[in-house]
N, C-alpha and C positions, 0 to 999 in steps of 0.2 A: 875758074879761080877768080876771074875778074868780077863775076856776078857775086860770088861769096864775099869778096872784100867789099864790094859796094853795099851788100846787105848789112855787113858788120860795121861799116864806117860810122854810123851814128853812135854806136856804143863806144868805138874807139875815140871818137871825138869827145865824148863825155869823160872817158878816162884821161884824155890829154888835158882836160880842163883843170886837173889838179884836185887837191883834197877838198877844195870848196864844193865839189860836186858830191852830193849825198848818195848813199846806197839806195835810198828810196827812188831817186830820179833814175838811177840805173835800172832798177827793177821795172819801173813803168815804161821806160824806153824799150827794155828787152821784151816785155810783154807785148807791146805794140808791134814790135818787129815779128815775134812769133806768131801773132795773130794774123799777119798778112803774108806769112811765108810758110807754106805747107811742109817744107823740109824740117822745120824746127818744131812742128806739132807732135804731140805724143803718138806713138806708133799705133795704138788702138784706134785713135781717131782717124788717122790716115787710112788704115784698113777699112774702117766703117765708111769713110767718104768714097773710097775707091769702088765700093759695090754699087754705087748709084751711077748710072750712065748719064751722059749729057741729055739725051732724049728719053724721058720716062717710058715711051712706048717700046724702047728696045728691051725693057725688062731688066731683071737682076743680072749683073755681071758675074757669071758663074765662077770664072777662074778666080776672081778677087774674093768671091764668097768662100771658096775653098781655102784661100789664104787666111781669111778671118776665122773660119772654123778651126783651122789648124793652130792658129795663134791662141784661140780661146781654150783649146784643149791643152796646149802647152803651158799656158800661163792662166790657170783657172782663177787666180786672184784678181785678174783684170776683167772677169766676166761681169761683175756688177757695174763697172765703169762703162763697159760696152753697152750694157742694157740701159744705163742712164743716158748715154749719148744718143743712142737710137731713139729713146723716148723723147729726148729734147728735139731731135730733128723731126720726128713724127708730129709732135704737137705744133712745131713751127709750120710744117707743110699743111697740116689740117687747117690752121688759121689762115694760110695763104691760098687755100683751095687747090693745092697742088696734089691732087688725089692719086696721080700716077706714082709719085714718090712714096705716098702713104702705103700703097699696095706693096711696093718694093720693100719698105721697111718692115711691114708685117710678115712678108715672106722670109726675110732674113731672120727675124725673131723666131719664126717657126722652126727654121732649119737649126738655129742654135739650140733651141729647146730640145729638139729631137737628138741632137748630137751630144749634148753635155749632161752629165749626171753626177757632177762633182758635189762636194759639200757646199761650195759657194753658190749653188744654184738658187738658194732661197732668196738672196739679194737680187739676183737677176729676175726671178719670178715676180718680185715686187714691182720692178720696172715694167715687166711684161703686163701684169694685171692692170697697172696704171694706164698703159697705152690702150688695152682692150676696153677699159672703162671710158676712156676718152672717145673711142669710136662708137661705143654704144650710146653715149650721150648726144652724139650727133643726130641731126634731124634727117640726114641723108640715109635712105633705106639701104643703099649699097654699102655704106660704111658700117651700119649696124649688122648687116649680114657678114661683112668681112671680119668684124670683131668677134662675132659669134663663132665663125668657123675656126678662127685661131684659138678661141677658148676651148672649143670641143677637142682640138688636137692636143692642147695642153692637158685636158681632163683625162685623156687616154694614156698619159705618161705616168709611169709608176716611179715616184720619187724615192731616192735612197735615204734621204734624211727627213726627219719630221719637221713640221713647222708649227710653232706654238702660238703665233700671233696673227696668222693670216685669217681674214674675214671674207666671207662671200655674201654678206647680207645685201650689198648693193646689187650683186649679180642676180640673186633670187628675185629681188623686186623688179629689176629691169627686164629680165627674161619673162617674168609673169606679165609685165605690162605689154611686152611684145606679143605674147600669146593672145591678148585681147585687142590686137591692132584693128583699127577701123579705117584703114586707108581707102581712098576712093577707088583706086585701081584694084580690081579683083586679083589680078596676077601678083601685083606687088604685095597686097594684103596677105595673100596665101604664103608668099616667100617669107614675109616678116614673122607670120605666125609659126611657120615651120622652124625658122631660126630660133624663136623663143622656146619652142618645145625642145629643140636640140640642145639649147643652152641649159635648160632645166635638167635635162638628162645628164649633161656634163657635170653640173653641180652635184647631182646625186651620186654619180660614179666617183667623183673626187672626194666626197665627204662621208659617204655612208659607212665605209669600212675603216675609217681612220678615227680612232678615239680622240686623237689630239686636235682634230679639226672641230669647227663649230658643229653642234648636234643638229643635223638637218631634220631630225624627227620632232624637234620642238614645235609646239602649236603655232608659234609665230611664222615658221617657215612652211609647215604643212597647210596652214590656212591660205597661203598664196599659191603653192605648187599644185595641190590637188584640184582646187576650183579652176585653175588655168587649163589643166588637162581635160577636165570634164567639160569646160566650155567648148573646147575644140571637138569633143566627142559628140556633143548633142546637136551639131548642125545637121539640118534635115537634108540639105542638098548632097552632102557627102554620105550621110547614112543611108539614103535611099539608093544610092548608086553602088552600094557594097555588093560584092559577089557572095554567093553562099559559102564558098571555100576560099581561103587565102591563096591557095595554089592556082586558082583560076582567075585571080585578080590581074588586071592589066598593070603594066609598069607605071602608068600615070597614077593609077589608084593607089599603088603602094606608096607613092610619094605624097599622098594627100595628108593634110593636117590631122584628119581623123585616125588614119592608120598609124601615123607617127605618135600621136597622143596615146593611142591604145598600147602601143609597144612600150612607151615610156612609163605608162601607169602600171603595166604588168611588171616591168623591171623594178619599179619602185616598191611595189607590194611584195614582190618575190624576195627583196632584201630585208623586209620588215621582220624584226625579232619579236618575241613574245610581248615585251613591254612596250612596243611601238605600234601595235595593231590599233589600239584605241585612238592614238593621235592621227593615224592615217585614215581611219573610217569616219571619225566625227566630222571632218570637213565635207565628206561625201553626203552624209545625212543633212547637214546644214544647207549644202548646195541644192539638194533635191527639195528641201523645204522652201527655200527662198525663191526658187524658180517654178514652184508648183508643178513638179515633175513626177509626183506620186500618182496623180489621177489618170494620166494616160497609161502609166505603168510600164510602157514599152522600154523607155530609156532607163528607168530605175532597175528594171529587171536585167537589162543588158549590162549595166554598171556592176551589179552584184554577181553576175555570172563571171565577169572579168575578175572581180575581187576573189571570189571563192576558188577559181581555177588557178590564181596567181600566188596566193599566200601559201605558206607551208601547211600541209594537211593537218598537223597536230594543233594548228591555231584556229581551225574552222569554227570551233564552238565559241570563240571570242566574238566573232562576227555575229553569230546567232544571238548571243547575249546582248550585244549592242542594239541589234534590231528590236529585241524584246523590250529593252529599256526605252528605245525611241517610240515604240508603240504605246507604252505606258505614258510617256510624256505627251503624246498626242491623243490621249484618251478622250478629250473633249473637242477634237478636231472633227471636221466633216467626215461622214461615213465613207465617202469616196477616197479620202486621204488614208483613213485607217485600213480600208480594203486594199489599197495599193501596197501599203507596208506589209500587210499580212500575206499578200500574194508573193511579194518579193521574199518574204521569210519562208514561204513554201518552196520556192525555187532554191533558195540557199540551203534549206535543210536537206533536200534531195542530194545536192552536190556534196554536202558535208558528210554524207553517209560513208564515203570512201576514206574519210579521215577520222577525226575525233568528234564525238557528239557531246563531249564534255561530262564533267562529274555530276551536274545537276540536271538530269533529264526531266524530272518531274517539275522543275521550275519552268521549263518551257510550256508544259501543258497547264500548269497552274496560271501562268499569265494569260494564255489563250482562253482558258475557261473563264477567267475573271473579265476579260474584255467581252466575252460572249454575254455574260450576265449583265454587264453595264449596258451593252447594246439593247438587251431586252428591256431594261429599265428606261433607256432613252426612248425607245419606240412606244412604250406604254404611257410615259409621262409627257412626251413631246418636249422635253427640256433636257439639257445637259446638266442642269443642277437639279438632281432628283429630290433634294430636301425641300428647297423653296419652290421648285417648279417654275422659276423665272429664268428665262434665257433669251438672249438677243438673237440667237441663231435659230433658223427654221429647220426642224428635223423632218426629213422625208422618210416615211416608213418603208418605202420600197428600197431606198438606199441602205437603210439599216438591215433590211432582210438580205440584201446582196453582201453586206459585210459579214453577217452571220454565216452565210453559205461559204464565204471565203475562209473564215476561221475554221469551220468544220472540215473543209477540204485540206487546209494546212495541217490540222490535227492528224488527218489520215495519212497524208504524204509523209509527214515527219515520223509518225509511228511506223510506217512501212520500212523505214531505214534502220530500225532498231533490231537488236537480236530478240529471240523469242521470250527470254525471261524478262526483258525490260518491257516488251509489249504486254505481258501479263500484268506487270506492275502498273503500267499506264491504264489498262482497262479497269483494274481494281480501283485505281485512284479516281477515274472518271465516275465509276459506278457509285463510289462513296459520296460523290457530290450531288447525286440525284436526290432531290427531296421526296421522301416516301412517307405516307401517313402511318405505316406499320412500324416505323423506327422512331427513335428519339430525336430525329432531325427536325429543325424548326420548320413548321408549316404555317404560312401566313394565312390569316383568316380574311373574310370579306371577299367581295367581288374582284377588287383589284389584286388582292393577294392570290386569289384562285387563278386569275389569268397569268400572273407572274410565275406562279409555281408550275402551271401547265406548260407554258412556253419554255421554262427552264428545263423541265423534264423532257420535253420533245427535243430541244437542242442538244442536251447532254446525251440522250439516247442516239440521236443521229451521229454525234461525234463518236460514240461507242461503236456504232455500226461501221463507221468509216475505218476504225482501227481493226475491228474484228474481220473485215473483209480480206485484209492483207495478212491475217494471222494464220500460221500453219503450225500445227502441233499434232503429233501422232498419238499422244496420250491425253485422253479426255479428262482424266483425273487432274492433270496439270493444267489443262486448258480451262476447266470449269471447277475451281475449288468450291468447297461447300459455302463459304461465306459469300462469295461472288454470286453463285447460282441462286442462293436464297434471296438476295436483294433483287436480282434480275427477275426472278419468277414472281416476286411480290408485286412488281410493276405490271406483270401480265394480268393481274386481277383487278386493275383499275378500270373505271367506267369508260374513260376516254378511248375511243376506237383506234385513234392514230398511235397512241402509246402502246397499246396491245400489239399492233402491227409491227412496230419497231422491235418489240421484244421478240416476236416470232422470227423476224428477219435476222436478228442477232444470233439467236439459237441456231438457226439454219446455217449461217456462215461458220459457226463453230463445228457443227456436225459434218457439214459437206467438205470432206477432205480430198475427194477425188473428182471434184467439179462435175457432179451428176445433176446438180440443181437445174441447170438450163435444159436438160434433156426431158424433163417432165414439168416444165413451168406452167403448162396448161393442163387442166384436169380433163381426163378422158378415159373411156373404157376401151383401151387399145386391145385388139385381139391377139397380138403377138409382140411381146415386149422385147424380143431379140433385136428389133429394128432400132431400139433406143441405144443399143450398145452401152449398157450400164457397166461401170467398173465395180465389181462386187468382190470383196475379199473377206476371208474368214475373220470373224470377230476375235480380236486379240484378248489376252488375259487381262490386260489393264482396262480395256473397254468393258469386259464382263464384270469386273469389280465395280466399275463406275455405274453400270446399269443396275447391278445388284443393290447399290447404295442409293441411287437417285431415280430409278425408273418409276416408282410409284409416285414420287413427287412430280416428275415430268408429266405422267399420264393424268394426274389429278388436275394439273393446270390446263392441259389440252381439253379435258372434259369440261371444265368450268368455262373456258373460252368459247367452247361450242354453244354454250347456253346463252350467250350474249346476243341480245336482239339488235344491237347496233353494228353487227358484223356485216361486211360487204364482200364482194367477190374476191378482193385482194386477201382478206382474212382466210377465206376457205382455201384459196390457192396456197397460202403460206402453211395452213394446217395440213393440207395434203402433202406438200413438199416435206414437212417435218416428219409426218408419219412414215413416208416412203424412205427418207434418208436414215431414220432410226432403223428401219428394217434392213437397209443395205449396209450401213456402217457399223451399227452397234448391236445387232440382234443375234441372239442365240435362240435355242428352241424355246426356252422359258419366256424370253421377251416377245417372241412371235405370238405365242399363246396369249399373253397379256394384251398385246396390240389388237388381236382379233376380238377379245373380250371388250376392249375399250371401244372399238368401232361399233360393235353390236349395241353397247350401252348408248352411244351417240345416236344410233338409229332409233333406240327406244325413246330418247328425248324428243325426237321429231314425231314419233308415232303417238305417244301419250300426250305430249304438249302440256305439261303442267306449268310451264313458264309462260304460256300464252305467246309463243313466237308467231311471227308473221308467216304468211304462206311461202314467201321467198326463203326465209330462214329454214323452214321445215324441208322444203324441196332441196335446198342446198345441202342440208345435212344428209338426206337420203342419197343425193348424188355423190357426196363426199365418201360415204360408206361404200357405195357400189364401186367407185373408181379405185379405192384402196384395196378392197377385197379381190377385185379383178387382178390387180398387180401382184398382191401377195400370194394369190393362188398360183400364179405362174412362176413366182420365185421359188416356192417350196415344192412345186411339181408333185402334188398328190392328185392323181387322176380323178378320184371321186370328189375331192374338194373342188377341183376346177370345174367338174361337171355341174355341181350344185350351183356354183357362182354363175356360170354361163347360162344355166336354165333360168335363174331369177332375172338376170340381165335381159335375156331374150323375151321373157314374159313382160318386163317393164317396157321394152321397145314396142310391144304390141298393145298392151293395156294402159300403161302409164308412162309415157316418154318423159313427162315432166319430173320424173324421179331420177333421171340420168343426167350426167354433166353436160352432154351435148346440147340439151335443151335448156339447161338452167344457167350455165356460165357463159352466156352470150350477151350481146348488147341489149337485145329485147328478149328476156327469158319468157318461156311458156310455163305458166303456173296454173294450178288447179285449186279451187276452193273446197273441193270435196275430198280432202285428204283423210277425213275421219271415216270414210266409207270404203277404204281400200281393202281388197281381198288378201288373204294370207299368202297367195302365190307370188306376190310382188315383194315379199320381205325375205331377208336372210334369217334363218332360224338357228338359234344357238344349239338346240338339241341335235339338229341335223349335222351341223358343223362339228360339234364335239364327237358325234358318232363316227363320221368319216375320217376325221383326223386322229381320233383315238385308235382306230384300226391300223393307223400308220405309225404308231409308236409315240404319239404326242400324249400329254397328260389329259386324259378324258375327264377326270374329276375336276381339274382346274378349268377346263374349257366349259364345262357345264355350269360352273358357278358364275352368276351374273357379276359384272364388274361394279364395285361400290367404291367411290373415291374416298380416300382417307382424309377427312376434313380435319384441319388443325386450327390452332389459334391464329395462325397467319391468315387463314381464310376469313375468320371472324373479324379480325382487325383490319383487313384490307379495305381499300377504298372502293366503295360501291355506289355512293350517291354523288357527293361533291367534296372538294378538298376541305372546305371550311366547316363541314358538319362533324359533330361528334358521334362516333360509332358506339353503340351500346355493347357492353361485354356479355350480355345475356341473350344475344340473338341465337336462336336454335336453328341449326342447319342440319338436316337429316336427309338421307337418300330414301327415295320411294322404294328401293329394292331392299332396304334393311329388314332383316327377319324380326326386328323388334318394333316394326312400325305399328302393328296392331296392339301391342302392349307397351305403349309409350310410358315411361316412368316420368312422373311430374318433375319439373325442374326443381332442384334442391333450393330451398329458401335459405337465404343468407341471414342468420340470426346471430345474436350475441354469443350463444353457446357454440355455434360452429366456428366463429372466429376465434373464441377462447381455445377450442380444441386445436385449431390450426397453429395458434401461437405456442401452445404447450408442446406440440409435436416438433416445432422448430427448436424449442429449448432442449428437448431430449436429444435432438441431433447435435446440438451445440455441445452438450455434455459428453456425448460419445466421441465427438471429434477431439474435445479437450483431453479425454482419457487416453486416446490413441497417441496424441501428441506427447503426453507425459511418459508413456511407455517408450516411445521412440527416443525421447530425450534422455531417459534413464539409461538405455543401452548405449547411448552415444557418450555420456559424460560420467557415469558411475565407475568406480574402480573395478578392476578385473575380479578381485576377490569377492566383492559383493555380488557381482553378476553370477560368479561360479557357485556361491552359496545358494543364491536364489534358484538357479537351474538344478542344483543338486537336490534341493527340497522338492522341487516339482518332479524330478526323476524318481525320488523315493515314493512319492504319492502315486505316480504312474505304475511303479512296480507292484505296490500293494493292490491296486485295482486289478492288474493283470493276474495276480495270484488268486484273487476271488473268482475271476472268470474261469481260470483253469480248474478250480475246485468244483465249480458248477458243471462244467462241460464233461469232465472225466468221471465216469461211473464204473462200478464193478461189473464183470462179465455176467451174462444171464445164468440162471440156475439150471442144473442138469435136468430138471423135470420137464423142461420144454418151455416154449414161449407162452406168454400170457395172452389169452384170447378174450374177446368180448362177447363170447357166446351166451354168457349168462348176464349180460348187462352190466358187468363190472368195468369200470373205467380203466383204460390203459395207462401205465405209469412210465411213458417214454421220456427221455431227456429232451430239453428244448433245443431245437436246431439252432446252429450258430447264426444263421441269417435272420432269425427272429428275435435274437437277444437285443436288449437295450444296453448299448455300451456307453460308458462315461464320455463326456465331451473330449477329454484328453486323449482318448483312443481313436477318435474319428478325425481323418484328414480329408 
C-alpha cells in the first residue's frame, strides 16, 4: 500500500493544487506515471511483455504465452492491438540488433496465428505481414529465412473471413529476388534460394484459389515467379546429381533448390485453369529464349515434360498451340533454335496424347509443313529473306537439314497419337500439299523452281511415310481412298528415283498390316518359306472389293516403275516386298493370277529390252521375277507349278547365276553382257504356267493372256523428264503386246470439224440435262390434278398400244385339214414369236 500511495502521490499533489491545475497537466502526469509503472499498463501489453524472458537465450516463456493466447481468444477485439504492439517491439529489436527477442516475437506471432480464426484476424494479419516484410528487408540471411518460414506457416492457414485490400506484390518481388541470390557462401546461398522458393509457393497457395485476392496469374506476377523457378531448375550442379527416380533420391537431394523448384512449378501449373495457361507458359518460352536454352534442348525438353505432366490433361492442346505460335515467331531464327522448339513440340505432343489434342489438329500439321517449306527456301536461297535474298545471318545447309528431319520426326510422333480417322485426314492433308505436274497445283519453272519442287516433294513424302508407318487400319478401302491413292500413284511415275522409292515405301507401310515386311527385306530364292513364319490370313471381303477396284491401277504402276533405268537395289527390294505383301495381305485367286501375269510381263521387259535398260536393270528384273515366283509357288502349293519354278531356278544356278537375286543384289553384283543370247530353259514360260495352274482350277484363259497395262491420261500427263518442261498431250504410249500393234491406226488429227463436233455433242448433253431437270421440277412443283391428268393420258396411250399387241399375237386355231407344210415350196404363215416383236418404248422397262 505504501508503494501504491507513493506512486499516486504526484497525481494527488496536482489535485491538491486546486483548480488552477488543468486537466491537461493531470493527463500528462498520469501518462508519465503509467509509462513507468507496469501495473497501470493495459493488460494486453503486460501479457505481451511477460512472454519475453530476461535472457533471450531462454526462449519464449510458454506459460505466459498460454495466458496471452487465452486472452486473445477471450477478447478477439484486442487482437489487432496485440499485433501492433508485437510489431512495435519487433521493429525496435531489429533496429537494436537484439535478434534473440526478434525470434521470440515471431514465434509468438506464429502461435497466435495458428490459434486465432476470428473475424478480427484481418487487422492482426496486417501487423503480421508488416513484421514479415521488415524481416525480409533485412540484409541478414537468418532474418530473411525467419520471415519466410513465418510467411509459409501463415500461407497454410485457411482464413474464415475474406480480405479485400491485402496485397502480396512486395512478397512476390522479394521472394523472387531471394531465388536469384548470389551470396558468396554456397550453403547460405542455397538456404536463401530455398527460402525464396518456399515463399513463392506460399504466395501461390494463399492467392491462387481466392478470387478476392490479387490475381497471381497476371503477367506482372508470372513474369517474376516462373523465371525464378526455372533459374533454380537449370543449374547444372544440381541437375547432374539427380537420381533417375525420386524414390531413390537422398534426403539431401530432396532438399535441394532444384527439387523444391520443380515441386513448386508442378503445384503452380496444376492449379492453372483454362484461361491461365497462356500466362503461365509465356514466361517459360521467354526464359528459354533469353538464356539460349533451345539449342542444347535438354533443359527445354525437361521443362515441358514437367509442364505437360502437371497441367490438367484437357488443357494440353493449349501448350501445343503456344509452342506452334512460338515456332512461327522464331521462323527466322537459327536452324538450331527452331530444331530445339520442334523437338520439344514432339515430346509434348506424345504426352498430350493421353489428354486432349485440341479441336484444330490440322493446324498443327499446317504449321509444321509451312516451316518445312520455309526451311527449304532458306537452304536454297541462303537467306532468311527469300524475296530480296539479303540477310545478315549465315545459313548453314546442314543445320537446315537437321531442322527438316526434326520437323518430319515431329509430324510422325504427333500423328501416332491420333485416332485412325484423324490420321487418315492428316495423310490426305499432307498428300494434297505435294506439288504434282499432273494436277492443277502450281509448279515452279526454271532450275531453282525445279529444285524447290523436288525438295518439297521429297520432304512431304518423307513426312507422309512417317505418318503411314504408325497407321493401322484393317480396311484398305478406308486406308487408301481413291483420291488419295490417285495422287500417291501419280508421284510414282516421276523420273526422280528417290520420290519413286518413297511412294513404294508408303504403299508398303499401308499394305503390311501383320509386320511381315522385315521377314523378307532381302530378295532371295529361299527353298522353304516356312522358316520365315509369315502371318497369312484369308483375304477379307473389304480387301477383295479394294483389289477389284484398284488392282489394275496398282499393277500398272508397278509395271511402269520396273521400266525405269534409274532404279537401284532399294527400288527392286521395295518392289519385291510390295508384290509379296499384296500376295499375303490382299490376294484372292484372281489377284494371284494377275500378279503372275504381271511378273511374267516384267520378265519380258528385261528379255526384249525395248527401253534400252542397262545390264544391271535387266538382271535385276530377271532376279525379281525368280524370287517372287519362287515364293508364290510355295504359297499356293500347286506341286506342278512348284516343280516348274524350281527347275528354272536350278537351271539358272547352273547356266546363268547372274539372273538370280543371290548374285545380283549384293555389294558387287555379277552381271553378264550376253543377255540377248540366253537359252529358253532359263525363262519362266507363260504357256507352261497357265497349263499347270489351269489344271488346278485357276483361270487358264486369263493366265495365258499376256499382261498389258491399262495406260491412262494420268500416265501421259505424268512427269517423265523434268518439272519445268511441258508435256505434250499427243504422246502415244502403246504396249508391245497389244494385238493392234501391227495395224496401228494413225493418230486422229485435230481439225476444226472435230472440235465443232465435240462442241455440238456437249450442247446436246446440256439440252438433255436441261430436259431432265424440267421434268423433275414439274413433278415437284406442278399441282396434283395436272400430274394426274398427264399420267392418265400416258396410261390411255399405253393401253391402246397393248391392245394392238394382243390383236397381233392372238390368232384363230389351225384348220382341221392339218398343218401347213412347206413341201411344195409355199411359205409358212406362222405368227411372230413374242420375243421377236418390236415393242413401243412405253412397254419396255
